[in-house]
LUMGURO-485738 format. One record per atom (N, C-alpha, C): chain; atom name; x, y, z. Coordinates in nm, 3 decimals, always signed. Example, Ala and Ser with C-alpha at 12.3 -4.5 7.8 and 13.67 -1.06 7.14 Angstrom:
<rs>
> A,N,+1.319,-0.569,+0.780
> A,CA,+1.230,-0.450,+0.780
> A,C,+1.320,-0.330,+0.780
> A,N,+1.285,-0.225,+0.708
> A,CA,+1.367,-0.106,+0.714
> A,C,+1.290,+0.003,+0.787
</rs>
This chain:
<rs>
> A,N,+3.812,-0.173,+0.025
> A,CA,+3.688,-0.100,+0.017
> A,C,+3.632,-0.077,+0.156
> A,N,+3.561,+0.032,+0.174
> A,CA,+3.499,+0.067,+0.300
> A,C,+3.600,+0.069,+0.414
> A,N,+3.724,+0.105,+0.384
> A,CA,+3.824,+0.116,+0.488
> A,C,+3.873,-0.017,+0.541
> A,N,+3.843,-0.126,+0.473
> A,CA,+3.884,-0.258,+0.520
> A,C,+4.011,-0.301,+0.447
> A,N,+4.100,-0.367,+0.519
> A,CA,+4.220,-0.416,+0.454
> A,C,+4.185,-0.529,+0.358
> A,N,+4.276,-0.560,+0.267
> A,CA,+4.252,-0.667,+0.170
> A,C,+4.249,-0.804,+0.236
> A,N,+4.302,-0.816,+0.356
> A,CA,+4.303,-0.943,+0.426
> A,C,+4.219,-0.930,+0.553
> A,N,+4.085,-0.941,+0.541
> A,CA,+4.000,-0.921,+0.658
> A,C,+4.025,-1.026,+0.765
> A,N,+4.008,-0.983,+0.888
> A,CA,+4.023,-1.072,+1.003
> A,C,+3.928,-1.189,+0.990
> A,N,+3.976,-1.307,+1.016
> A,CA,+3.891,-1.425,+1.011
> A,C,+3.817,-1.438,+1.142
> A,N,+3.682,-1.442,+1.139
> A,CA,+3.607,-1.449,+1.263
> A,C,+3.617,-1.586,+1.327
> A,N,+3.581,-1.592,+1.454
> A,CA,+3.578,-1.719,+1.525
> A,C,+3.467,-1.807,+1.471
> A,N,+3.455,-1.927,+1.527
> A,CA,+3.359,-2.025,+1.478
> A,C,+3.216,-1.972,+1.478
> A,N,+3.179,-1.894,+1.579
> A,CA,+3.042,-1.843,+1.582
> A,C,+3.036,-1.692,+1.571
> A,N,+3.151,-1.624,+1.576
> A,CA,+3.151,-1.479,+1.571
> A,C,+3.140,-1.426,+1.429
> A,N,+3.101,-1.303,+1.421
> A,CA,+3.096,-1.237,+1.291
> A,C,+3.184,-1.114,+1.297
> A,N,+3.229,-1.072,+1.181
> A,CA,+3.308,-0.950,+1.173
> A,C,+3.239,-0.853,+1.079
> A,N,+3.308,-0.743,+1.050
> A,CA,+3.250,-0.639,+0.965
> A,C,+3.217,-0.691,+0.826
> A,N,+3.300,-0.778,+0.771
> A,CA,+3.274,-0.833,+0.638
> A,C,+3.146,-0.916,+0.639
> A,N,+3.128,-0.998,+0.742
> A,CA,+3.005,-1.077,+0.754
> A,C,+2.883,-0.985,+0.761
> A,N,+2.892,-0.882,+0.843
> A,CA,+2.779,-0.790,+0.859
> A,C,+2.746,-0.720,+0.727
> A,N,+2.847,-0.677,+0.655
> A,CA,+2.822,-0.611,+0.525
> A,C,+2.765,-0.710,+0.424
> A,N,+2.812,-0.834,+0.427
> A,CA,+2.760,-0.938,+0.338
> A,C,+2.612,-0.962,+0.367
> A,N,+2.578,-0.974,+0.494
> A,CA,+2.438,-0.997,+0.531
> A,C,+2.351,-0.878,+0.490
> A,N,+2.401,-0.756,+0.507
> A,CA,+2.324,-0.638,+0.465
> A,C,+2.297,-0.640,+0.315
> A,N,+2.398,-0.677,+0.237
> A,CA,+2.378,-0.686,+0.091
> A,C,+2.275,-0.793,+0.057
> A,N,+2.281,-0.906,+0.126
> A,CA,+2.184,-1.013,+0.101
> A,C,+2.043,-0.972,+0.142
> A,N,+2.033,-0.894,+0.250
> A,CA,+1.901,-0.848,+0.291
> A,C,+1.842,-0.753,+0.187
> A,N,+1.926,-0.677,+0.121
> A,CA,+1.878,-0.587,+0.016
> A,C,+1.840,-0.664,-0.110
> A,N,+1.918,-0.771,-0.142
> A,CA,+1.890,-0.851,-0.260
> A,C,+1.951,-0.989,-0.242
> A,N,+1.871,-1.084,-0.196
> A,CA,+1.919,-1.220,-0.168
> A,C,+1.956,-1.296,-0.294
> A,N,+1.918,-1.245,-0.411
> A,CA,+1.949,-1.313,-0.537
> A,C,+2.079,-1.263,-0.601
> A,N,+2.147,-1.173,-0.535
> A,CA,+2.272,-1.119,-0.587
> A,C,+2.373,-1.233,-0.606
> A,N,+2.444,-1.232,-0.717
> A,CA,+2.542,-1.337,-0.742
> A,C,+2.662,-1.322,-0.649
> A,N,+2.730,-1.432,-0.625
> A,CA,+2.848,-1.425,-0.539
> A,C,+2.956,-1.338,-0.601
> A,N,+2.965,-1.336,-0.733
> A,CA,+3.063,-1.250,-0.801
> A,C,+3.031,-1.103,-0.776
> A,N,+2.904,-1.067,-0.785
> A,CA,+2.865,-0.928,-0.761
> A,C,+2.885,-0.891,-0.615
> A,N,+2.850,-0.982,-0.524
> A,CA,+2.872,-0.956,-0.382
> A,C,+3.021,-0.935,-0.355
> A,N,+3.104,-1.019,-0.412
> A,CA,+3.249,-1.007,-0.392
> A,C,+3.299,-0.873,-0.443
> A,N,+3.252,-0.832,-0.560
> A,CA,+3.294,-0.704,-0.617
> A,C,+3.253,-0.588,-0.525
> A,N,+3.130,-0.593,-0.474
> A,CA,+3.082,-0.486,-0.385
> A,C,+3.157,-0.483,-0.253
> A,N,+3.201,-0.600,-0.207
> A,CA,+3.272,-0.609,-0.079
> A,C,+3.422,-0.591,-0.093
> A,N,+3.472,-0.599,-0.217
> A,CA,+3.616,-0.584,-0.239
> A,C,+3.696,-0.705,-0.197
> A,N,+3.636,-0.826,-0.210
> A,CA,+3.704,-0.950,-0.174
> A,C,+3.688,-1.050,-0.287
> A,N,+3.758,-1.161,-0.277
> A,CA,+3.748,-1.267,-0.379
> A,C,+3.613,-1.338,-0.368
> A,N,+3.566,-1.389,-0.481
> A,CA,+3.440,-1.463,-0.484
> A,C,+3.447,-1.585,-0.391
> A,N,+3.561,-1.651,-0.387
> A,CA,+3.576,-1.768,-0.298
> A,C,+3.560,-1.730,-0.151
> A,N,+3.600,-1.607,-0.116
> A,CA,+3.581,-1.559,+0.021
> A,C,+3.432,-1.547,+0.051
> A,N,+3.356,-1.492,-0.043
> A,CA,+3.211,-1.479,-0.024
> A,C,+3.147,-1.617,-0.011
> A,N,+3.185,-1.711,-0.098
> A,CA,+3.130,-1.846,-0.093
> A,C,+3.159,-1.910,+0.043
> A,N,+3.282,-1.897,+0.090
> A,CA,+3.319,-1.955,+0.219
> A,C,+3.243,-1.889,+0.334
> A,N,+3.230,-1.757,+0.330
> A,CA,+3.157,-1.686,+0.434
> A,C,+3.010,-1.728,+0.436
> A,N,+2.948,-1.737,+0.319
> A,CA,+2.808,-1.779,+0.312
> A,C,+2.791,-1.920,+0.369
> A,N,+2.880,-2.009,+0.332
> A,CA,+2.872,-2.147,+0.382
> A,C,+2.881,-2.149,+0.534
> A,N,+2.974,-2.072,+0.590
> A,CA,+2.991,-2.068,+0.735
> A,C,+2.870,-2.005,+0.803
> A,N,+2.818,-1.895,+0.748
> A,CA,+2.701,-1.830,+0.807
> A,C,+2.578,-1.921,+0.802
> A,N,+2.565,-1.997,+0.695
> A,CA,+2.453,-2.091,+0.684
> A,C,+2.470,-2.208,+0.780
> A,N,+2.589,-2.267,+0.785
> A,CA,+2.609,-2.385,+0.871
> A,C,+2.602,-2.349,+1.019
> A,N,+2.635,-2.225,+1.055
> A,CA,+2.627,-2.185,+1.196
> A,C,+2.487,-2.141,+1.235
> A,N,+2.397,-2.134,+1.137
> A,CA,+2.260,-2.096,+1.167
> A,C,+2.236,-1.947,+1.171
> A,N,+2.337,-1.868,+1.135
> A,CA,+2.318,-1.722,+1.133
> A,C,+2.236,-1.680,+1.011
> A,N,+2.247,-1.753,+0.901
> A,CA,+2.159,-1.737,+0.786
> A,C,+2.079,-1.866,+0.779
> A,N,+1.947,-1.854,+0.792
> A,CA,+1.863,-1.974,+0.796
> A,C,+1.778,-1.990,+0.671
> A,N,+1.785,-1.897,+0.579
> A,CA,+1.707,-1.912,+0.456
> A,C,+1.707,-1.785,+0.375
> A,N,+1.655,-1.796,+0.258
> A,CA,+1.643,-1.684,+0.166
> A,C,+1.497,-1.676,+0.126
> A,N,+1.448,-1.555,+0.105
> A,CA,+1.305,-1.540,+0.082
> A,C,+1.279,-1.432,-0.022
> A,N,+1.159,-1.432,-0.072
> A,CA,+1.113,-1.327,-0.162
> A,C,+1.025,-1.233,-0.083
> A,N,+1.051,-1.103,-0.094
> A,CA,+0.969,-1.004,-0.028
> A,C,+0.880,-0.938,-0.132
> A,N,+0.753,-0.931,-0.102
> A,CA,+0.658,-0.869,-0.194
> A,C,+0.675,-0.718,-0.189
> A,N,+0.664,-0.657,-0.304
> A,CA,+0.675,-0.512,-0.309
> A,C,+0.559,-0.451,-0.382
> A,N,+0.551,-0.322,-0.373
> A,CA,+0.455,-0.244,-0.448
> A,C,+0.315,-0.300,-0.451
> A,N,+0.269,-0.336,-0.570
> A,CA,+0.132,-0.381,-0.591
> A,C,+0.099,-0.508,-0.513
> A,N,+0.189,-0.605,-0.513
> A,CA,+0.160,-0.732,-0.446
> A,C,+0.142,-0.713,-0.296
> A,N,+0.230,-0.636,-0.234
> A,CA,+0.217,-0.610,-0.090
> A,C,+0.096,-0.523,-0.062
> A,N,+0.064,-0.432,-0.153
> A,CA,-0.048,-0.343,-0.134
> A,C,-0.183,-0.412,-0.144
> A,N,-0.186,-0.529,-0.201
> A,CA,-0.312,-0.603,-0.215
> A,C,-0.344,-0.686,-0.091
> A,N,-0.259,-0.682,+0.009
> A,CA,-0.285,-0.759,+0.130
> A,C,-0.306,-0.662,+0.247
> A,N,-0.355,-0.717,+0.356
> A,CA,-0.375,-0.638,+0.477
> A,C,-0.295,-0.704,+0.589
> A,N,-0.227,-0.620,+0.667
> A,CA,-0.148,-0.671,+0.777
> A,C,-0.204,-0.618,+0.909
> A,N,-0.183,-0.695,+1.014
> A,CA,-0.225,-0.651,+1.147
> A,C,-0.129,-0.705,+1.251
> A,N,-0.104,-0.623,+1.352
> A,CA,-0.033,-0.667,+1.471
> A,C,-0.139,-0.710,+1.570
> A,N,-0.121,-0.827,+1.628
> A,CA,-0.222,-0.882,+1.719
> A,C,-0.154,-0.918,+1.851
> A,N,-0.195,-0.849,+1.956
> A,CA,-0.150,-0.884,+2.090
> A,C,-0.235,-1.000,+2.141
> A,N,-0.170,-1.103,+2.195
> A,CA,-0.241,-1.222,+2.240
> A,C,-0.206,-1.248,+2.387
> A,N,-0.309,-1.258,+2.470
> A,CA,-0.292,-1.294,+2.611
> A,C,-0.341,-1.437,+2.628
> A,N,-0.260,-1.519,+2.694
> A,CA,-0.295,-1.660,+2.712
> A,C,-0.304,-1.694,+2.860
> A,N,-0.376,-1.801,+2.889
> A,CA,-0.386,-1.847,+3.028
> A,C,-0.253,-1.910,+3.069
> A,N,-0.226,-1.911,+3.199
> A,CA,-0.100,-1.971,+3.246
> A,C,-0.085,-2.115,+3.197
> A,N,+0.035,-2.151,+3.161
> A,CA,+0.072,-2.285,+3.116
> A,C,+0.011,-2.324,+2.980
> A,N,-0.048,-2.229,+2.906
> A,CA,-0.105,-2.259,+2.774
> A,C,-0.015,-2.214,+2.661
> A,N,+0.090,-2.142,+2.694
> A,CA,+0.174,-2.081,+2.592
> A,C,+0.222,-2.175,+2.484
> A,N,+0.278,-2.289,+2.523
> A,CA,+0.333,-2.383,+2.426
> A,C,+0.227,-2.430,+2.326
> A,N,+0.108,-2.465,+2.375
> A,CA,+0.002,-2.512,+2.287
> A,C,-0.050,-2.400,+2.197
> A,N,-0.062,-2.280,+2.251
> A,CA,-0.108,-2.167,+2.170
> A,C,-0.007,-2.136,+2.061
> A,N,+0.120,-2.135,+2.095
> A,CA,+0.224,-2.107,+1.994
> A,C,+0.219,-2.213,+1.884
> A,N,+0.201,-2.338,+1.922
> A,CA,+0.193,-2.445,+1.822
> A,C,+0.077,-2.421,+1.727
> A,N,-0.039,-2.388,+1.780
> A,CA,-0.157,-2.364,+1.696
> A,C,-0.139,-2.240,+1.608
> A,N,-0.085,-2.134,+1.664
> A,CA,-0.062,-2.012,+1.586
> A,C,+0.036,-2.037,+1.471
> A,N,+0.139,-2.117,+1.498
> A,CA,+0.240,-2.142,+1.395
> A,C,+0.184,-2.221,+1.277
> A,N,+0.069,-2.283,+1.294
> A,CA,+0.005,-2.357,+1.185
> A,C,-0.069,-2.265,+1.088
> A,N,-0.088,-2.138,+1.124
> A,CA,-0.157,-2.043,+1.037
> A,C,-0.060,-1.992,+0.931
> A,N,-0.086,-2.017,+0.803
> A,CA,+0.008,-1.972,+0.700
> A,C,+0.017,-1.820,+0.689
> A,N,-0.083,-1.750,+0.738
> A,CA,-0.081,-1.603,+0.732
> A,C,+0.002,-1.540,+0.843
> A,N,+0.048,-1.621,+0.937
> A,CA,+0.132,-1.569,+1.045
> A,C,+0.271,-1.540,+0.989
> A,N,+0.314,-1.415,+0.996
> A,CA,+0.445,-1.374,+0.945
> A,C,+0.550,-1.378,+1.056
> A,N,+0.512,-1.334,+1.176
> A,CA,+0.604,-1.333,+1.289
> A,C,+0.524,-1.356,+1.417
> A,N,+0.591,-1.415,+1.515
> A,CA,+0.532,-1.431,+1.648
> A,C,+0.644,-1.412,+1.748
> A,N,+0.622,-1.319,+1.841
> A,CA,+0.723,-1.289,+1.942
> A,C,+0.661,-1.294,+2.080
> A,N,+0.733,-1.351,+2.175
> A,CA,+0.689,-1.338,+2.314
> A,C,+0.738,-1.200,+2.360
> A,N,+0.652,-1.129,+2.429
> A,CA,+0.683,-0.991,+2.465
> A,C,+0.653,-0.965,+2.612
> A,N,+0.711,-0.860,+2.663
> A,CA,+0.678,-0.816,+2.798
> A,C,+0.565,-0.714,+2.789
> A,N,+0.498,-0.692,+2.898
> A,CA,+0.393,-0.590,+2.898
> A,C,+0.255,-0.649,+2.903
> A,N,+0.162,-0.582,+2.838
> A,CA,+0.020,-0.615,+2.846
> A,C,-0.014,-0.751,+2.788
> A,N,+0.060,-0.794,+2.684
> A,CA,+0.030,-0.920,+2.615
> A,C,+0.142,-1.020,+2.639
> A,N,+0.111,-1.146,+2.614
> A,CA,+0.213,-1.250,+2.622
> A,C,+0.287,-1.265,+2.489
> A,N,+0.213,-1.247,+2.378
> A,CA,+0.269,-1.263,+2.244
> A,C,+0.222,-1.149,+2.155
> A,N,+0.304,-1.118,+2.056
> A,CA,+0.266,-1.022,+1.952
> A,C,+0.284,-1.095,+1.820
> A,N,+0.174,-1.102,+1.744
> A,CA,+0.175,-1.170,+1.615
> A,C,+0.161,-1.067,+1.503
> A,N,+0.228,-1.092,+1.393
> A,CA,+0.209,-1.013,+1.272
> A,C,+0.142,-1.105,+1.171
> A,N,+0.024,-1.066,+1.127
> A,CA,-0.053,-1.144,+1.031
> A,C,-0.060,-1.069,+0.899
> A,N,-0.059,-1.144,+0.789
> A,CA,-0.083,-1.085,+0.657
> A,C,-0.190,-1.170,+0.588
> A,N,-0.301,-1.106,+0.551
> A,CA,-0.412,-1.175,+0.486
> A,C,-0.442,-1.106,+0.353
> A,N,-0.505,-1.181,+0.263
> A,CA,-0.538,-1.127,+0.131
> A,C,-0.647,-1.021,+0.138
> A,N,-0.740,-1.037,+0.231
> A,CA,-0.852,-0.945,+0.242
> A,C,-0.884,-0.916,+0.388
> A,N,-0.961,-0.812,+0.411
> A,CA,-1.004,-0.784,+0.549
> A,C,-1.096,-0.894,+0.599
> A,N,-1.174,-0.953,+0.509
> A,CA,-1.261,-1.064,+0.550
> A,C,-1.178,-1.182,+0.599
> A,N,-1.068,-1.213,+0.531
> A,CA,-0.981,-1.323,+0.575
> A,C,-0.914,-1.287,+0.707
> A,N,-0.873,-1.162,+0.723
> A,CA,-0.814,-1.119,+0.849
> A,C,-0.914,-1.136,+0.963
> A,N,-1.038,-1.097,+0.939
> A,CA,-1.143,-1.113,+1.040
> A,C,-1.160,-1.260,+1.079
> A,N,-1.160,-1.348,+0.978
> A,CA,-1.173,-1.492,+1.005
> A,C,-1.053,-1.544,+1.085
> A,N,-0.933,-1.496,+1.052
> A,CA,-0.813,-1.536,+1.126
> A,C,-0.823,-1.494,+1.273
> A,N,-0.869,-1.373,+1.296
> A,CA,-0.882,-1.325,+1.433
> A,C,-0.982,-1.411,+1.510
> A,N,-1.091,-1.451,+1.444
> A,CA,-1.187,-1.542,+1.507
> A,C,-1.120,-1.675,+1.540
> A,N,-1.042,-1.728,+1.446
> A,CA,-0.971,-1.855,+1.470
> A,C,-0.878,-1.844,+1.589
> A,N,-0.807,-1.733,+1.598
> A,CA,-0.712,-1.715,+1.709
> A,C,-0.787,-1.709,+1.841
> A,N,-0.896,-1.635,+1.846
> A,CA,-0.973,-1.624,+1.970
> A,C,-1.034,-1.757,+2.013
> A,N,-1.055,-1.847,+1.917
> A,CA,-1.113,-1.979,+1.948
> A,C,-1.010,-2.081,+1.995
> A,N,-0.882,-2.048,+1.986
> A,CA,-0.778,-2.141,+2.032
> A,C,-0.788,-2.154,+2.183
> A,N,-0.791,-2.279,+2.229
> A,CA,-0.799,-2.302,+2.373
> A,C,-0.675,-2.245,+2.440
> A,N,-0.698,-2.165,+2.542
> A,CA,-0.589,-2.102,+2.615
> A,C,-0.573,-1.954,+2.582
> A,N,-0.633,-1.909,+2.471
> A,CA,-0.628,-1.766,+2.437
> A,C,-0.735,-1.696,+2.519
> A,N,-0.692,-1.601,+2.600
> A,CA,-0.786,-1.527,+2.684
> A,C,-0.836,-1.401,+2.617
> A,N,-0.746,-1.334,+2.542
> A,CA,-0.781,-1.204,+2.486
> A,C,-0.688,-1.171,+2.371
> A,N,-0.740,-1.097,+2.273
> A,CA,-0.657,-1.044,+2.165
> A,C,-0.686,-0.896,+2.149
> A,N,-0.591,-0.826,+2.092
> A,CA,-0.608,-0.684,+2.060
> A,C,-0.539,-0.661,+1.927
> A,N,-0.613,-0.614,+1.828
> A,CA,-0.560,-0.603,+1.692
> A,C,-0.541,-0.458,+1.650
> A,N,-0.434,-0.435,+1.578
> A,CA,-0.408,-0.306,+1.516
> A,C,-0.375,-0.332,+1.370
> A,N,-0.461,-0.285,+1.280
> A,CA,-0.440,-0.303,+1.137
> A,C,-0.336,-0.202,+1.090
> A,N,-0.242,-0.249,+1.008
> A,CA,-0.138,-0.163,+0.953
> A,C,-0.200,-0.080,+0.840
> A,N,-0.194,+0.051,+0.853
> A,CA,-0.247,+0.140,+0.750
> A,C,-0.141,+0.173,+0.645
> A,N,-0.018,+0.198,+0.691
> A,CA,+0.091,+0.228,+0.598
> A,C,+0.222,+0.188,+0.663
> A,N,+0.312,+0.134,+0.585
> A,CA,+0.444,+0.096,+0.634
> A,C,+0.538,+0.213,+0.610
> A,N,+0.587,+0.272,+0.716
> A,CA,+0.672,+0.392,+0.705
> A,C,+0.820,+0.358,+0.691
> A,N,+0.867,+0.257,+0.762
> A,CA,+1.005,+0.212,+0.755
> A,C,+1.002,+0.060,+0.757
> A,N,+1.077,-0.005,+0.669
> A,CA,+1.081,-0.151,+0.664
> A,C,+1.227,-0.195,+0.660
> A,N,+1.279,-0.237,+0.772
> A,CA,+1.416,-0.286,+0.781
> A,C,+1.413,-0.431,+0.825
> A,N,+1.343,-0.514,+0.751
> A,CA,+1.332,-0.655,+0.787
> A,C,+1.468,-0.718,+0.796
> A,N,+1.485,-0.803,+0.898
> A,CA,+1.612,-0.871,+0.916
> A,C,+1.603,-1.014,+0.875
</rs>
């Protein structure tokens, strides 16, 4: 299938091949897909899928499975990207405090105007406002800049 031979190349201990990439793409689309269905879609034996999943998990390339909210559930929340500037040598403590917020979806260190970019998801705008206040009160946070997400145009979560 997909131009792949029936005996796919076995990747190295940490490397991935085309079969691994296609497997991960299928899991990203539906992490609850059965190994039998995944095997059928990939054109390989179920035992191959089980072995590949075990290797990807043990190597840390797959670190978990999650439920993504869709439609109504996602529409009932508000998301914002928040640029955070911190004082020198405060980064570690600020990251620790930010990671304690359950509404924090992602946190990345970035180049440019800010030190970090956070993605927050809150149930209401009032909760988002309170979160932003909490972030600004963290010792070491010098400045924040928020952009509320109005509509998600493309979502290719990895």
